[in-house]
C-alpha positions as CSV (number, residue, x, y, z in Angstrom):
1,M,117.8,-29.9,7.1
2,S,115.5,-32.5,5.7
3,S,113.2,-32.0,8.7
4,E,112.6,-28.4,7.7
5,V,111.2,-29.4,4.4
6,L,107.7,-27.9,4.2
7,V,105.0,-30.3,3.1
8,S,101.4,-29.3,3.0
9,R,99.2,-31.1,5.4
10,P,96.2,-32.9,3.9
11,H,92.8,-31.3,4.5
12,F,90.3,-33.3,6.7
13,D,86.6,-32.8,6.2
14,S,85.1,-33.4,9.7
15,R,81.5,-33.8,8.4
16,A,82.6,-36.4,5.9
17,V,84.4,-38.3,8.6
18,A,81.4,-38.0,10.9
19,Q,79.2,-39.4,8.2
20,G,81.6,-42.3,7.5
21,V,82.4,-41.1,4.1
22,Q,86.0,-41.9,3.2
23,E,87.8,-38.8,2.0
24,K,89.8,-39.0,-1.1
25,D,93.3,-37.8,-1.1
26,P,93.4,-34.9,-3.5
27,S,97.1,-35.2,-4.0
28,V,96.9,-38.7,-5.3
29,K,95.6,-38.9,-8.8
30,P,94.8,-42.1,-10.5
31,G,96.9,-43.0,-13.5
32,V,99.7,-40.7,-12.3
33,P,103.0,-42.6,-11.4
34,Q,104.0,-42.0,-7.8
35,P,107.6,-41.4,-6.7
36,S,109.4,-44.5,-5.6
37,S,110.7,-45.0,-2.1
38,G,114.3,-44.3,-1.5
39,S,116.1,-41.2,-0.5
40,A,112.8,-39.3,-0.8
41,T,111.2,-41.2,2.2
42,V,112.7,-38.6,4.5
43,G,110.2,-36.1,3.3
44,Y,107.3,-38.6,3.9
45,R,108.4,-39.3,7.4
46,S,108.5,-35.7,8.3
47,A,104.9,-35.1,6.8
48,K,103.1,-37.6,9.1
49,Y,101.1,-36.6,12.2
50,C,102.1,-37.4,15.6
51,P,100.0,-39.6,17.9
52,A,98.9,-36.5,19.9
53,E,97.7,-34.9,16.8
54,W,96.0,-38.1,15.8
55,F,94.1,-38.3,19.2
56,S,93.3,-34.6,19.0
57,N,92.0,-35.0,15.5
58,Y,89.6,-37.8,16.2
59,H,88.5,-36.2,19.5
60,S,87.7,-33.0,17.6
61,I,85.8,-35.1,15.1
62,L,83.8,-36.8,17.9
63,Q,83.2,-33.5,19.6
64,Q,82.1,-31.9,16.3
65,A,79.8,-34.9,15.6
66,G,78.3,-34.6,19.1
67,T,77.7,-30.9,18.7
68,E,76.1,-31.5,15.3
69,S,74.0,-34.3,16.7
70,H,72.8,-32.1,19.6
71,A,72.0,-29.3,17.2
72,A,70.2,-31.8,14.9
73,R,68.1,-33.1,17.9
74,N,67.2,-29.5,18.8
75,I,66.2,-28.7,15.3
76,Q,64.2,-31.9,15.1
77,R,62.5,-31.1,18.4
78,E,61.8,-27.6,17.3
79,S,60.7,-28.8,13.9
80,K,58.2,-31.2,15.5
81,A,56.9,-28.5,17.8
82,L,56.7,-26.1,14.9
83,H,55.0,-28.8,12.8
84,Q,52.4,-29.4,15.5
85,D,51.8,-25.7,16.0
86,T,51.6,-24.9,12.4
87,E,49.4,-28.0,11.8
88,T,47.0,-26.8,14.5
89,G,47.1,-23.2,13.4
90,T,46.6,-24.2,9.7
91,F,43.7,-26.4,10.7
92,K,42.1,-23.7,12.8
93,T,42.6,-21.1,10.1
94,Q,41.2,-23.4,7.5
95,A,38.3,-24.3,9.8
96,E,37.7,-20.6,10.5
97,G,37.8,-19.9,6.7
98,T,35.3,-22.7,6.1
99,R,33.1,-21.4,8.8
100,L,33.2,-17.8,7.5
101,L,32.5,-19.2,4.0
102,G,29.5,-20.9,5.4
103,E,28.3,-17.7,7.1
104,R,28.9,-15.9,3.9
105,L,26.9,-18.5,2.0
106,H,24.1,-18.1,4.4
107,E,24.3,-14.3,4.1
108,I,24.4,-14.4,0.3
109,H,21.5,-16.9,0.3
110,S,19.5,-14.5,2.5
111,W,20.1,-11.5,0.3
112,K,19.5,-13.6,-2.8
113,S,16.2,-14.7,-1.4
114,E,15.2,-11.2,-0.5
115,L,16.2,-10.1,-4.0
116,Q,14.2,-12.9,-5.6
117,R,11.2,-11.9,-3.5
118,H,11.3,-8.3,-4.6
119,I,12.0,-9.4,-8.2
120,E,8.8,-11.5,-8.2
121,Q,7.0,-8.6,-6.5
122,L,8.1,-6.2,-9.1
123,L,7.2,-8.6,-11.8
124,A,3.7,-9.0,-10.3
125,D,3.4,-5.2,-9.9
126,T,4.4,-4.7,-13.6
127,E,1.9,-7.3,-14.7
128,S,-0.8,-5.6,-12.7
129,L,0.2,-2.2,-14.2
130,L,0.1,-3.6,-17.7
131,A,-3.4,-4.9,-17.0
132,L,-4.4,-1.5,-15.7
133,K,-2.8,0.1,-18.7
134,T,-4.9,-2.1,-20.9
135,R,-8.0,-1.1,-18.9
136,L,-7.2,2.5,-19.2
137,E,-6.8,2.2,-23.0
138,K,-10.1,0.3,-23.2
139,A,-11.8,2.9,-21.1
140,L,-10.3,5.6,-23.3
141,D,-11.6,3.9,-26.4
142,A,-15.0,3.4,-24.7
143,T,-15.4,7.1,-24.2
144,E,-15.3,7.7,-27.9
145,T,-18.9,6.2,-28.1
146,P,-20.4,8.7,-25.6
147,Y,-18.5,11.5,-27.3
148,A,-19.8,10.5,-30.7
149,I,-23.4,10.2,-29.3
150,A,-23.3,13.6,-27.6
151,T,-21.9,15.4,-30.6
152,D,-24.3,13.6,-32.9
153,N,-27.2,14.7,-30.6
154,L,-26.0,18.3,-30.8
155,S,-25.8,18.1,-34.5
156,C,-29.2,16.5,-34.9
157,R,-30.8,19.1,-32.5
158,A,-29.2,21.9,-34.6
159,R,-31.5,20.8,-37.4
160,R,-34.7,21.6,-35.4
161,L,-37.1,24.0,-37.1
162,G,-38.3,27.5,-36.3
163,P,-39.2,28.2,-32.7
164,D,-38.1,24.8,-31.6
165,L,-34.4,25.7,-32.2
166,V,-34.0,26.8,-28.6
167,R,-31.0,26.4,-26.2
168,D,-32.9,24.4,-23.6
169,T,-31.9,22.2,-20.7
170,V,-31.2,19.3,-23.0
171,E,-28.6,21.3,-25.0
172,E,-27.0,22.6,-21.8
173,E,-26.7,19.1,-20.4
174,L,-25.3,17.8,-23.8
175,V,-22.7,20.6,-23.8
176,K,-21.8,19.6,-20.2
177,E,-21.5,16.0,-21.3
178,V,-19.2,16.8,-24.2
179,D,-16.9,18.9,-21.9
180,L,-17.0,16.1,-19.3
181,I,-16.0,13.5,-21.8
182,R,-13.1,15.6,-23.0
183,S,-11.9,16.1,-19.5
184,V,-12.2,12.4,-18.8
185,Q,-10.2,11.6,-21.9
186,A,-7.5,14.0,-20.9
187,L,-7.4,12.5,-17.4
188,L,-7.2,8.9,-18.7
189,K,-4.4,9.9,-21.1
190,R,-2.4,11.5,-18.2
191,T,-3.0,8.5,-16.0
192,T,-1.9,6.1,-18.8
193,A,1.3,8.1,-19.2
194,Q,1.9,7.8,-15.4
195,V,1.4,4.0,-15.6
196,V,3.7,3.7,-18.6
197,S,6.4,5.7,-16.7
198,Q,6.0,3.5,-13.6
199,I,6.2,0.3,-15.7
200,K,9.5,1.6,-17.1
201,M,10.8,2.4,-13.6
202,N,9.7,-1.0,-12.3
203,R,11.5,-2.8,-15.1
204,D,14.6,-0.7,-14.5
205,A,14.5,-1.6,-10.8
206,K,13.8,-5.2,-11.6
207,Q,16.8,-5.3,-14.0
208,T,19.0,-3.9,-11.3
209,L,17.9,-6.5,-8.8
210,E,18.3,-9.3,-11.4
211,L,21.9,-8.2,-12.1
212,D,22.6,-8.1,-8.3
213,W,20.9,-11.5,-8.0
214,S,22.9,-12.9,-10.8
215,D,26.2,-11.6,-9.3
216,K,25.2,-13.1,-5.9
217,Y,24.2,-16.4,-7.7
218,Q,27.7,-16.6,-9.2
219,A,29.3,-15.5,-5.9
220,Y,27.3,-18.2,-4.1
221,N,28.4,-20.9,-6.5
222,F,32.1,-19.8,-6.2
223,D,31.9,-19.6,-2.4
224,D,30.0,-22.9,-2.2
225,H,32.7,-24.5,-4.4
226,S,35.4,-22.9,-2.3
227,G,33.8,-24.2,0.9
228,R,33.8,-27.7,-0.5
229,H,37.6,-27.6,-1.1
230,S,39.6,-29.7,1.4
231,N,43.2,-30.8,1.7
232,M,42.3,-34.0,-0.2
233,S,40.6,-32.2,-3.1
234,P,42.3,-33.0,-6.4
235,D,41.3,-29.8,-8.1
236,T,43.1,-27.3,-5.9
237,R,46.1,-25.5,-7.3
238,H,48.6,-22.8,-6.2
239,H,47.4,-19.2,-7.1
240,P,50.1,-17.0,-5.6
241,S,48.5,-13.8,-6.9
242,S,45.0,-14.5,-5.7
243,A,45.5,-12.8,-2.4
244,T,46.5,-9.5,-4.0
245,L,43.3,-9.3,-6.0
246,Q,41.2,-8.7,-2.9
247,D,42.6,-5.1,-2.8
248,Q,40.6,-4.3,-5.9
249,V,37.1,-5.0,-4.6
250,C,34.8,-3.3,-2.1
251,N,34.4,-4.1,1.6
252,S,31.5,-5.8,3.4
253,T,29.9,-2.5,4.3
254,L,29.8,-1.2,0.8
255,W,28.6,-4.7,-0.4
256,T,25.7,-4.6,2.0
257,K,24.9,-1.0,1.3
258,F,24.8,-1.7,-2.5
259,T,22.3,-4.4,-2.1
260,Q,20.3,-2.5,0.5
261,D,20.1,0.5,-1.7
262,N,18.8,-1.7,-4.6
263,L,16.2,-3.2,-2.3
264,N,15.2,0.3,-1.0
265,K,14.8,1.5,-4.5
266,A,12.7,-1.6,-5.3
267,Q,10.5,-1.1,-2.2
268,Q,10.0,2.5,-3.2
269,E,8.8,1.5,-6.6
270,E,6.6,-1.1,-5.1
271,Q,5.0,1.5,-2.8
272,T,4.6,3.9,-5.7
273,T,3.0,1.1,-7.8
274,H,0.6,0.3,-5.0
275,S,-0.4,4.0,-4.7
276,L,-0.7,4.3,-8.5
277,R,-2.9,1.2,-8.7
278,L,-5.3,2.6,-6.1
279,L,-5.2,5.9,-8.0
280,V,-6.0,4.2,-11.3
281,E,-8.9,2.2,-9.8
282,Q,-10.3,5.4,-8.2
283,V,-9.9,7.4,-11.5
284,L,-11.7,4.7,-13.5
285,Q,-14.5,4.5,-10.9
286,D,-14.9,8.2,-10.6
287,T,-14.9,8.8,-14.4
288,T,-17.4,6.0,-14.8
289,D,-19.6,7.4,-12.1
290,D,-19.4,11.0,-13.5
291,L,-20.2,9.8,-17.0
292,G,-23.1,7.7,-15.8
293,F,-24.5,10.5,-13.7
294,Q,-24.2,13.0,-16.7
295,C,-25.8,10.5,-19.0
296,S,-28.7,10.1,-16.6
297,S,-29.0,13.9,-16.5
298,V,-29.1,14.1,-20.3
299,D,-31.6,11.3,-20.5
300,R,-33.9,12.9,-17.9
301,A,-33.6,16.2,-19.8
302,F,-34.5,14.4,-23.0
303,S,-37.5,12.7,-21.4
304,Q,-38.7,15.9,-20.0
305,R,-38.3,17.7,-23.3
306,V,-40.1,15.0,-25.2
307,Q,-42.9,15.1,-22.7
308,E,-43.1,18.9,-23.1
309,L,-43.2,18.5,-26.9
310,I,-45.9,15.8,-26.7
311,E,-48.0,18.0,-24.5
312,A,-47.5,21.0,-26.7
313,K,-48.3,19.0,-29.8
314,T,-51.4,17.6,-28.2
315,Q,-52.6,21.0,-27.2
316,M,-51.9,22.4,-30.6
317,E,-53.7,19.5,-32.3
318,T,-56.7,20.1,-30.0
319,K,-56.6,23.8,-30.7
320,L,-56.2,23.1,-34.5
321,A,-59.3,20.9,-34.3
322,Q,-61.2,23.8,-32.6
323,V,-59.9,26.2,-35.2
324,L,-61.0,24.0,-38.0
325,E,-64.3,23.7,-36.4
326,Q,-64.6,27.4,-36.1
327,I,-63.4,27.8,-39.7
328,G,-66.2,25.6,-40.8
329,A,-68.7,27.4,-38.7
330,Q,-67.5,30.7,-39.9
331,E,-67.7,29.6,-43.5
332,R,-71.3,28.5,-42.9
333,N,-72.0,31.9,-41.2
334,I,-70.6,33.7,-44.2
335,V,-72.7,31.7,-46.5
336,M,-75.7,32.4,-44.3
337,L,-74.9,36.1,-44.3
338,Q,-74.5,36.1,-48.1
339,Q,-77.8,34.4,-48.5
340,A,-79.4,36.8,-46.1
341,I,-78.0,39.8,-48.1
342,H,-79.2,38.1,-51.3
343,K,-82.6,37.6,-49.8
344,K,-82.9,41.4,-49.1
345,E,-82.3,42.2,-52.8
346,A,-85.9,41.2,-53.9
347,P,-87.7,43.2,-51.1
348,L,-85.4,46.1,-51.8
349,R,-86.1,45.9,-55.5
350,V,-89.9,45.8,-54.8
351,A,-89.8,48.8,-52.5
352,Q,-87.6,50.8,-54.8
353,S,-89.7,49.8,-57.8
354,R,-92.8,51.0,-55.9
355,L,-91.2,54.3,-55.0
356,Y,-90.1,54.7,-58.6
357,L,-93.5,54.1,-60.0
358,R,-95.2,56.3,-57.4
359,S,-92.7,59.0,-58.3
360,L,-94.3,59.0,-61.8
361,R,-97.6,60.2,-60.4
362,P,-98.8,63.4,-62.1
363,N,-99.3,66.8,-60.5
364,M,-101.0,66.9,-57.2
365,E,-101.2,63.2,-57.1
366,L,-97.4,63.2,-56.3
367,C,-97.9,63.6,-52.6
368,R,-96.2,62.3,-49.5
369,D,-98.9,60.1,-48.2
370,Q,-98.8,57.2,-45.9
371,P,-97.8,54.6,-48.5
372,Q,-95.0,56.9,-49.5
373,F,-93.7,57.2,-46.0
374,S,-94.1,53.4,-45.5
375,L,-92.2,52.7,-48.7
376,E,-89.4,55.1,-47.8
377,G,-89.2,53.6,-44.4
378,E,-89.1,50.1,-45.9
379,V,-86.2,51.1,-48.2
380,R,-84.3,52.7,-45.4
381,Q,-84.9,49.6,-43.2
382,I,-83.7,47.2,-46.0
383,D,-80.7,49.4,-46.7
384,A,-79.8,49.4,-43.0
385,T,-80.3,45.7,-42.7
386,V,-78.2,45.1,-45.8
387,A,-75.5,47.4,-44.4
388,S,-75.6,45.5,-41.1
389,L,-75.4,42.2,-42.9
390,Q,-72.5,43.6,-45.0
391,Q,-70.7,44.7,-41.9
392,Q,-71.2,41.4,-40.3
393,L,-70.1,39.6,-43.4
394,S,-67.0,41.7,-43.5
395,E,-66.2,40.8,-39.9
396,A,-67.0,37.2,-40.6
397,R,-64.6,37.2,-43.5
398,H,-61.9,38.8,-41.4
399,S,-62.5,36.3,-38.7
400,L,-62.2,33.5,-41.2
401,S,-59.0,35.0,-42.5
402,H,-57.5,35.1,-38.9
403,L,-58.7,31.6,-38.4
404,E,-57.0,30.4,-41.5
405,E,-53.8,32.1,-40.4
406,S,-54.1,30.5,-37.0
407,R,-54.7,27.1,-38.7
408,I,-51.6,27.6,-40.8
409,T,-49.6,28.7,-37.8
410,L,-50.8,25.7,-35.8
411,E,-50.1,23.3,-38.6
412,K,-46.6,24.7,-39.0
413,D,-46.0,24.5,-35.3
414,I,-47.4,21.0,-35.2
415,N,-45.1,20.1,-38.0
416,C,-42.2,21.6,-36.1
417,K,-43.2,19.7,-33.0
418,T,-43.5,16.5,-35.0
419,H,-40.1,17.1,-36.5
420,S,-38.6,17.9,-33.1
421,L,-40.2,14.8,-31.6
422,F,-38.6,12.8,-34.4
423,I,-35.2,14.3,-33.6
424,E,-35.5,14.1,-29.8
425,R,-37.2,10.7,-29.4
426,D,-36.6,8.7,-32.6
427,K,-33.1,9.8,-33.3
428,C,-31.3,11.2,-30.2
429,M,-32.9,9.0,-27.5
430,T,-32.7,6.0,-29.7
431,H,-29.0,6.7,-30.4
432,R,-28.4,7.2,-26.7
433,K,-29.4,3.5,-26.1
434,R,-26.0,2.7,-27.6
435,Y,-24.3,4.3,-24.6
436,P,-21.6,1.9,-23.3
437,A,-22.2,0.0,-20.1
438,A,-20.4,0.8,-16.9
439,S,-18.1,-2.3,-17.3
440,K,-16.8,-0.9,-20.6
441,L,-16.1,2.5,-19.1
442,L,-14.2,0.7,-16.3
443,G,-12.0,-0.9,-18.9
444,Y,-13.3,-4.4,-18.8
């Protein structure tokens, strides 16, 4: 019955055997005393393998080793092929990525250059608008002088005397000049406001382009640094989450559209600036021409008015001289008439005395004889002559009175003309010589 004793068969590791590693017997523990040989050997004899099992075992081991070797060779062949394929694919993918980065760098550089060109253009346009704004402000300040001159001319002419205080051509032209200057000032203020608004819009567009350019500058540096990376670069590291970040940004179409929209906005502001510059130049030129033309009209009206005053004053002075001459002649005529009347007093006294004495004749001697008739006729003649002289004297005195009135009127009017000439020629026309030059009205 000893042959039926069940003894566990030791476990054989075929891989360990194939690798030449000696398997340890798990049943034998070092330091543990083993049973001695004797009657127990029967069990050991029944636990041994038979030769057939021995041959089967090592043939199995050989077969397993061959299978594993074949599988290992297949894996090695497949690994080599996979290595070659992945090496080629990785190289191609990396080369394609490098090429695309280069194209991207070229595209970014192109857009960056375009942005830089428009930034410089907007800067130049803004500088030109600032210069035009300064010119508009100077031109606006320059219009204060013509306005002060025109209003001062009107105020001075309001101090004319008597009949010379007339609404003539000069005053009408001065009123037109004042209205024109006010209109020009309002136009220059509106144009200046437009320029200031355009300067702000240009700066906003320029700031937008600068931000876009700055982003592209950083992106260019990042992509350029990325393009310089190689498998031998020491500064490369693993960034497992970097691929997922690309889902949070825009695509190429939106990227291009964003920059193109910024450039279109900049081009629109550049065109608006160009049109505004032409408009400002035209406004400055038109206002200068209008003010110059109106100034010439006022000067011509002043010159004509001064000439009229000079002619009127000359005529009045000539007439005054004639009146003074007539006054002198009339005064001499009055003196002559008075003397003539005085001279008639003695003959009248003689004739009247004769008639009186003859009226004292007595009785029949008091007759109307020829001497009586002659004396009476003489008295009547002298009385008539004296009356005629008196009438003539009265007329002469009235004439002298009218001549004196004419003299006074002429002298007053001459004084008015002299005062008007002083205002027109010496004050107004002299003041108008301070009228600003065309260059100042153009803002230079």
